[in-house]
N, C-alpha and C positions, 0 to 999 in steps of 0.2 A: 401241450405242457411247456410253454416257453418261459422266458425270464420276465415277462410282463404279467402284471396282475390287473385284472379288470376291476375298476372301482365304480360302484354305483354313485348316483348323484349325491345322496345324503353323506356317504363316506367321503366323497370328494370335497364337499363343502366343509366337513370337519377338518380335513387335512389342510385346506386353504386357511381356515380360521386359525388353526394351530400355528401354521407358518407365519401368519401375520402377527400373532401374539409374540412369537419368538423374535421377530424383527423389531417390534415395538419395544419389547423389554431389553433387547440388545442395545437399541438406541438410547433408552433411558439409562442403562448401566454405563454406557460410554459418557454420557453427559454428567452423570453422578460422580464418576471418578476423574473427571476433568479431561478426558480424551475427546478430541473433536473428531466426530465421524467425517469421513471424506464424502462430500457431496459436491460434485462438480457442477458449477453453474457457469456456463459460458455465455452469460448475457451479452457481453461485448465481443467475445471471441478473442480478446487480448490476453496476454500473459499476466498472471498474478503470481507473486507480488510484482508491483511496478511503481515507480515514482511519478507523481503528478503534482499539481499545485492548486491552491485554493483560488477561485476566480474572482472573489469579491472581498471587500474589507470588513464584511460581517457575515459569517457563515455559521449556522447552527450545527453542532455535532450531537447526534441523538443516540439514545441507548439501544435502538434497534432500527431495522430497515423500514421506516415509515413515519409519517407525521403523527401518528397516534402515540409514538414513543416519546418519552420526556427528553428535553434538551439537557445534555450533560455539561456542555461548555460551548463557548462561542469563539471562533477564530476572528481576530480583529485586524488581520493583515493580509491584504491582497498579495498573492504570489507566495504565500507560505507553502513550503514543500511538505507533502504528506506521502505516505506509502499505502497504496491500495493492497489490502491483503485478502479481500474476498468480495464477491459480487452477488447481489440478490436482486434480480429485476433491474430497476432503475437506481438502485441504492448501492453504494460502495462502502465497505467497511475499511476504514483507514486507520493508520497508526502514525502518530507524530514523532518528533525527534526524541521526546521523553519516554516513548513507549506506550503512551495512553492511546486507547482505541475507541472508536465510535463510528457512527454511520452518517454519511453525507449523500444527498441526492446528486446524481451524476451531472446535472445541469450546473452545479456550483463548483465543479472541478474543471481544470484545464490541463491539456497535454503539454502546455508550455512549462519548461523545466526551470526550476530555481533550486538553489542550495542554501544551506545555513553554515556559516563558519563554525566549526566544531572545536578547534583548539583556541587557546587563550589569545595569542596574537599570531596572525598568519601574514606572510609577505606575499604580495602579488608581484609577479615578475613579468618583464617585457616579453620574454620567450619561455618555452617550457624547459628551463634549466636554471638551477640556482646560481650559475655563473653569469646569467644575464642581468641586466640592470633592474634593480628593484623599482616598482612603480609606486606602491603604497602599502602600508601595514593595515590589516583589518582585524578588528576585535571579534571575539566570540559572540555569536548571536546575530551577526550581520547577515542579511538575506541578499543574495545576488542572483542575477539572471545567468543561467548556464547555457553557454553557446555550444561547446563541444568538449569531449574528453577523449584523450588518446593516451594509451599506456597508463602511466601513473599521474598524468597531468590533466587539468581542466582549464579551459578558457572561459572566463566570466566577465560580466559587465556589472559595475556597481557604482552609483553616484558619479557618473561621468568618467570613471576609470575603466580600463579594459586591460586584462592581463591573465597570466597563467598562475595557478597555484597547485600544490600537490593534492591529489585526490584524497589522500588519507586525512587531510585537514578539514574535510567538509562532510556534512550529512545531506543526503539527497541523491546520491549516485552509488551504485554498487561497485565494490572493489575491482571486479573483472569486467565492468561494463564500459563499452566504447559508445559515446554519444556523438551523433553526427549532426 
């Protein structure tokens, strides 16, 4: 008379079916109320979220992870920074600067880092200090190659210019991230 109960095969199958139904209905309930269930997919083994860039000057962004899903929009700029928020096999769910999300095949993304100027006009400095010589002013929406970030400053290259700007004035790098 222990704490275990023997279950015959028929009863065992009923219990398994009941548990599967509970799991399915829990998943449906999560999706219905807008809660995203946690399903870890470590396709790449890399951390998500993370920033990457678009590899081509024409990249389709789809409604789901596969070519059978409709194209939602098309990126028309090589080097456009995007944030990978989830992975599913060879597909990456990305988010752009405006917060729009969609799916891109991993072959169309690059680990090369770019940023977008986020503030109206940003000054690029010779060194990582506002006391250093200004190099050029950059307007919002300009895309630049990110070389590195240290503390609150990022070193970038854009249109033949190279210099430092404040990390808070760009999109494409996390506030606490150091890029080497």
